[in-house]
C-alpha positions as CSV (number, residue, x, y, z in Angstrom):
1,M,0.0,-0.1,0.0
2,S,1.1,3.3,-0.9
3,Y,0.6,6.5,1.0
4,W,0.9,8.3,-2.5
5,K,-1.6,7.8,-5.1
6,H,-0.5,10.6,-7.7
7,I,3.3,11.5,-7.3
8,S,6.4,9.1,-7.1
9,L,7.9,10.2,-3.8
10,H,11.4,8.9,-5.0
11,K,11.7,11.7,-7.3
12,Y,11.7,14.2,-4.5
13,D,14.7,15.1,-2.0
14,T,14.3,13.2,1.3
15,S,14.2,16.5,3.5
16,E,11.5,18.5,4.6
17,K,11.2,20.7,1.9
18,G,11.1,17.7,-0.4
19,F,8.7,16.1,1.5
20,T,6.6,19.4,1.8
21,Q,6.8,19.6,-2.1
22,A,5.9,16.0,-2.6
23,A,2.3,17.0,-0.3
24,Y,1.9,19.8,-2.2
25,D,2.2,18.5,-5.8
26,E,0.0,15.2,-4.4
27,L,-2.7,18.1,-3.6
28,V,-2.6,19.8,-6.8
29,A,-2.8,16.3,-8.6
30,K,-5.9,15.4,-6.6
31,G,-7.5,19.0,-7.7
32,Y,-7.5,20.9,-4.6
33,A,-5.6,23.9,-6.4
34,K,-8.9,24.4,-8.2
35,V,-11.1,24.9,-4.9
36,I,-8.5,26.7,-2.6
37,E,-6.1,29.4,-2.5
38,E,-2.2,29.3,-2.8
39,D,-1.6,30.0,1.0
40,E,-4.3,27.1,2.0
41,L,-2.5,24.7,-0.4
42,E,0.8,25.4,1.0
43,V,-0.6,25.0,5.0
44,L,-2.4,21.9,3.5
45,A,0.7,20.5,2.4
46,Q,2.7,20.9,5.5
47,Y,-0.1,19.2,7.3
48,H,-0.1,16.2,4.8
49,M,3.8,16.1,5.0
50,E,3.5,15.6,9.1
51,K,0.5,12.9,8.5
52,F,2.7,11.1,5.9
53,R,5.6,11.2,8.9
54,N,3.3,9.9,11.5
55,W,2.2,7.0,9.0
56,M,5.8,6.2,8.5
57,R,6.8,6.2,12.2
58,P,6.0,2.7,13.0
59,L,8.3,1.4,10.6
60,D,11.2,2.6,13.0
61,N,9.0,1.6,16.2
62,V,8.5,5.3,16.7
63,P,4.9,6.3,18.1
64,P,2.8,8.9,16.0
65,D,3.2,12.5,17.2
66,S,-0.1,14.2,18.3
67,H,1.9,17.7,17.8
68,I,2.6,19.3,14.7
69,T,3.5,23.0,14.0
70,I,2.6,24.4,10.8
71,K,4.5,27.5,9.3
72,M,1.9,30.1,8.1
73,P,2.7,31.7,4.8
74,D,3.2,35.5,4.7
75,V,-0.5,36.8,4.0
76,K,-1.0,39.6,1.6
77,S,-3.4,42.5,2.1
78,K,-6.1,43.0,-0.6
79,S,-4.2,46.2,-1.7
80,E,-1.1,44.1,-2.1
81,K,-2.7,41.4,-4.4
82,V,-4.1,43.8,-6.8
């Protein structure tokens, strides 16, 4: 069973940035980019990266972590978006 359905994880760097990019690309492939804004997609990708880490932890006999930290992207005001 594979956690990723739309991307090949081996094509990504094995760093936090690489796994977050993989999660982002998976969400885009699932169609999330059509219904949520970019900043929401970035936060959701971080959540899915942490969810993947918890999915992998039992393989190393490490219990899943119930606390995650999401780095919020910079939010632009409406006047900056124009």
